C-alpha positions as CSV (number, residue, x, y, z in Angstrom):
1,M,98.5,95.6,82.8
2,A,98.1,92.7,85.2
3,V,98.5,89.1,83.9
4,A,96.9,85.9,85.0
5,P,99.2,83.3,86.5
6,A,100.1,80.6,84.5
7,G,97.5,77.6,84.6
8,S,94.8,80.1,85.6
9,P,91.3,79.7,84.1
10,T,90.9,82.3,81.4
11,K,87.5,83.2,82.8
12,T,89.0,84.3,86.3
13,K,89.2,88.2,86.9
14,V,92.6,89.4,87.4
15,R,92.6,91.7,90.5
16,H,95.1,94.1,92.0
17,V,96.2,94.0,95.5
18,S,94.7,97.4,96.0
19,E,91.1,96.0,95.5
20,I,91.1,93.6,98.4
21,M,93.8,94.6,100.7
22,S,92.8,95.8,104.4
23,R,92.4,99.4,105.1
24,P,93.4,101.4,106.9
25,V,96.7,99.8,107.7
26,V,97.1,98.7,111.3
27,T,100.1,99.4,112.8
28,A,102.3,98.5,116.0
29,S,105.8,99.3,117.7
30,P,108.5,96.8,118.3
31,S,108.0,97.6,121.8
32,D,104.1,96.9,122.1
33,Y,103.3,93.5,123.8
34,V,102.2,90.7,122.0
35,A,98.6,90.6,123.9
36,T,98.3,94.3,122.7
37,C,98.8,93.5,119.0
38,A,96.5,90.2,119.2
39,A,93.9,92.5,120.8
40,L,94.5,95.0,118.0
41,M,94.4,92.6,115.3
42,D,90.8,91.3,116.7
43,K,89.2,94.8,117.2
44,S,90.3,95.7,113.6
45,H,89.2,92.3,112.0
46,V,92.7,91.7,110.3
47,G,95.1,88.8,110.4
48,S,98.3,91.3,110.8
49,V,100.1,94.1,112.1
50,V,102.5,95.9,110.5
51,V,105.3,96.8,112.7
52,L,106.9,100.4,112.3
53,D,110.1,101.5,114.1
54,G,109.8,105.3,113.6
55,D,108.5,105.9,109.9
56,K,110.3,102.5,108.8
57,V,108.6,99.2,108.2
58,A,110.5,96.8,110.8
59,G,108.5,93.5,110.2
60,I,105.0,92.1,110.1
61,F,103.3,90.4,113.2
62,T,100.6,87.7,111.9
63,E,98.1,85.1,113.2
64,R,101.0,82.8,112.4
65,D,103.2,84.3,114.9
66,L,100.5,83.8,117.5
67,V,100.1,80.2,116.7
68,R,103.8,79.5,117.1
69,L,103.7,81.4,120.4
70,A,100.9,79.0,121.6
71,A,102.6,75.9,120.2
72,M,105.6,77.0,122.2
73,G,103.5,76.5,125.3
74,P,103.8,77.9,128.7
75,G,107.2,78.5,130.3
76,S,109.0,79.2,126.9
77,E,111.0,82.4,126.8
78,W,108.4,84.1,124.9
79,S,105.8,83.8,128.0
80,M,108.4,84.9,130.5
81,Q,108.2,88.8,129.6
């Protein structure tokens, strides 16, 4: 049974992650290019991609990662590949 977080209004509906999560899960490989993942996120209307190495989760690539990359600017080690 889900419990509302402390300080939450009692009239707020308690939701499960499964009610609002994106489906299907969008995945990528660690060897995929950043631009490929960004295009996949745009096409799929999601803000993150689960990175799979074989059948194991290796990480998650997010819009935040793209912002950090953009903030590094041209000439950064990320843009040299």
